[in-house]
N, C-alpha and C positions, 0 to 999 in steps of 0.2 A: 729336392725332387728325386723320386725313386727311379728315374730313367725314362725312356721313351717307348716302353713296351706297347703303349696304346696307339702309336702312330699308324701302324698298318691296319688297325681296326677302325680308324676314323673314316667317316663317310667320304671325306675329300682325298683320301690317300691316293697319291699318284696323279692327281688331277692338277696339271700345271696352270690351269686358268685361275687358281686362287692367288697367284702372285703375278705381279706385273714387272717385266724387265724394262719397259720404256714408259713408265707411268708419268702422266701429267694430270692436272685437275680435270681436263676434259675426258680423259680415259675413264674416269670413275663415274661418268654420267650415263654409261651404257646400260641398257636393260639387262644385259648379261649378269651384272652384279646382283640384281634383285633375284635372279634365278639361283645364283650361287649361294646367296644368303639363305635361301630356302633349304639348301643342303645342311646348313648349320643349325637349322631350327630344332631338330631333335637330337643333335649330336651331344653325347654325354661327356665329351672331352673339351668343351669350350675353354674352361679355365686352365686346363693343362696346356692347351694350344697357346694361350697368351703367355703362360709361364715359360714355355719353350722358345717362342719367337721373340718375346719382349718387344712388342711393336712400338711402344713409345721410345724406349731406349735405343732401338735399332733404326728408328725412323722408317718403319716398315711401310710398304705400299702393297696393298692387296687385301685379301680377306683372311682374317685370323680371329678365332674365338667368337664367331658369329657377328663380327663387325667388319665393316669396310673401312680400311685405314689408308690415309694418304699422308705421307711425310710424318708418320707417327701420331696422327690425329684421327679420331673417329669421325667418319663422314656419314655413316648409316649403320644400322644394326638389325638383326633378325628380331622378331617379336618376342622370342623366348629369352633374349639376352637380359642379364641383370648385373647390377653394379658389382656384386660380390665376385664376379669372374675377372674383373679388371686388374687385380693385384699382380704386380710384376715383382716377384720375390727373388728371382734369380739375377744373374749379372749377364750382361751382353757378352757374347762370344765373338771375338775377332777371328773369324775362320781363316784358315790358311797360315796360321802362325803357331809357334811353339806355345805361346800363352793360350791360344785357343785350345790346343790339345790338353793343356793342364786344366782349363775351365771345364771341358767335357768330363775329365776325370773327377773333378770336384763335385760335379753334378751326378756322378755315378752312372754315366752313360758312355757308350762306345764313341770314340772320337769320329767325326766325319772324315771322309777320305782326304780332304784338303788339310785338315789339322793333323791327321796321322802322318801324311807325307812331310809336313813342316816339322813335326817332332822327330821323324826319322832323319831328316837332313841336319837338324840341329845336333842330334846325337852323333852323327857322322863327323860334323865339324869339331865337336868336343873331343872325339877320339883322335882326330887328325892333329889337333893342337897338343894333345897329351903325348902323342908319338913324336911330334916335332920338338917338344921340350925335353924329350929323353926320359920322361917319368915312367 
């Protein structure tokens, strides 16, 4: 993946209604999700969205790539959605970890704030161990 340059250009950018923090199967029966799927209808970034979020691997709850996901499974989709967009080529990022920071780097993207902080703390621990060992 060549980065996430497209994220600010996506029609859903900054809209927190596309993910659910307290998702249950009942949450996804609301008419709101039909309205949100309409936002995805003409989005040119549906496949990039799926590649970034990796909804199956991350057991995502919310709307991603023109589809409504619950526990990593598609529950509904916008009319323009097609199967070719569903490929998850990347690997899941465990955010807030040093491994997550490395995964961002492998993808060629700037690490999120959680992963940057985890990487910074890991580097500080390595430096401290090196100082303590006298090397």
